[in-house]
C-alpha positions, 0 to 999 in steps of 0.5 A: 799775131792774133793777140795783137789783132784782138788788141788793135780792134779791142783796146781803143773801143773798150777804153771808150766804152769804159769811159762812157760807162764811168761817165754815167756814174760820175763826171767826165773828169773822174772817169778820164782819171780812172782810165788814164793809167791803163795805157801806161800800165799796159805799155810798161807790162809789155816792156817788162815781159819782152825784157824777161822773154829775151832769154827764151827763143821766141819770135821777137816781132810780136812784142814791138807790134804789141807795144806799137798798138798800145802806143797808138791807143795811148795817143788816141786817149791823149787826144780825148784828154786834150778835148776834155781839157779844152771843154773844161776850160770853156766851161770854167771848171778845174783842170788840174786832175785832167792835166795830170791824167793827160800827162800820165796817159801821154807819157807812153807816147813821149817815151816811145817818141824819145826811144827810151822804151 
């Protein structure tokens, strides 16, 4: 239970902090592309670990709660990607990498919405 609390309070701010730090060394498109796989990797890791722990008798309420937190972080990060796409279109800059990174980030939200994971 404390792990999900730490993840709730730490995942979204740490992603924004990582984005800001990476933006100081590179442009915002590359910084967003660098952090776009983090929610997807965390979500798939939680899904795999929950599948593997199905044999063991443990509290089953922990994995779905953790997964929900990661989906919320993915949704917030998708909003950041959409904002960056709008800004890039306004400044007439290339958006292909931003669109691909946003689709990767939002894939966890879409998988959750369609109940595949």
